[in-house]
N, C-alpha and C positions, 0 to 999 in steps of 0.2 A: 503493500499500500504505500502510497505516495504520502510524504508529510509537510504540510504547509505551516510555517510561523508568522502570524500577522503581527507587526509590532507596530503600534501608534499610541495616541493620547484621546481618541474619541473612541469609550469604549462599547457607547449603540453600535457606533459603525463598524468596530473591530468584531463585534457581537454577529453583527448581521454578515459580513463577509464569511467569518467563519463557519457558521450556519450553511450558507449556499453551498460552501465546497465541500462539506459535510453532506449535503444532502445528494451530492455528487460521488459519494463514497472516497472524497479524499480526508485523512486525518488532519484536521485543521488546530490550532491554537492561536491563540487570541492573546497576546501580552503588552505592558505596557516596556518603554524600553529600556525602563532600570533591569529588566530580568532577561533580556533576547539573548544576552551571550549566555549567560547561564544555562537556558534551556536549550540554546540548539548544544551547547557542550553535551549537556546531557540525552538528546533527543536526537541531533544529528537528521534534521529535517534538508530537504533537498531545493527547498525555493523559499525562501525568506521574502515576505512584501514589507516592503516599509513606505506605511501610509503618509499621505500627504500633511497629516493633521501634523506632523513631526515637524520641527524648526529646520528648517534646509542645513545648517552647520550639524545639528546632532546627525540627520539622514546619512549627509557623505562621511561625517564620522563612522556611524555603524556600520555602512556600509564598506568602508578602509577594514575596520575590525574585523567583521564576518570574510570577505574576501582574502586577506591574511593569515586569518585561520583555517578556513575552510575554502579552498581555490575552486573546489567543486563544486558547489552550493551556487546554485542562480538564487540571484536578487534582482527584485522588483521594485523600483523605487515610482512610486506613482507619486505623482505631483498635479499641484493646481495651477491651471492656465487663467489669467483674464483675458478676454477675449474681443473686450469691450476698447 
């Protein structure tokens, strides 16, 4: 089974994303940024989704740390854009 770790600061959004993935048969875990690296160390998820609710610097820092420790883990950084 594929494992996905969803990291962000908006708990309701994280819960919704994890529930959607679980309905598709994916093992999904939603956490705040402070526990993301510990969870990845313990569970080794194949994909880590960094939510747009994280500040850009924090998202970048987490992405760098994840890539340095788990170079084969996919990282998806979701960003918000103002199209106006």
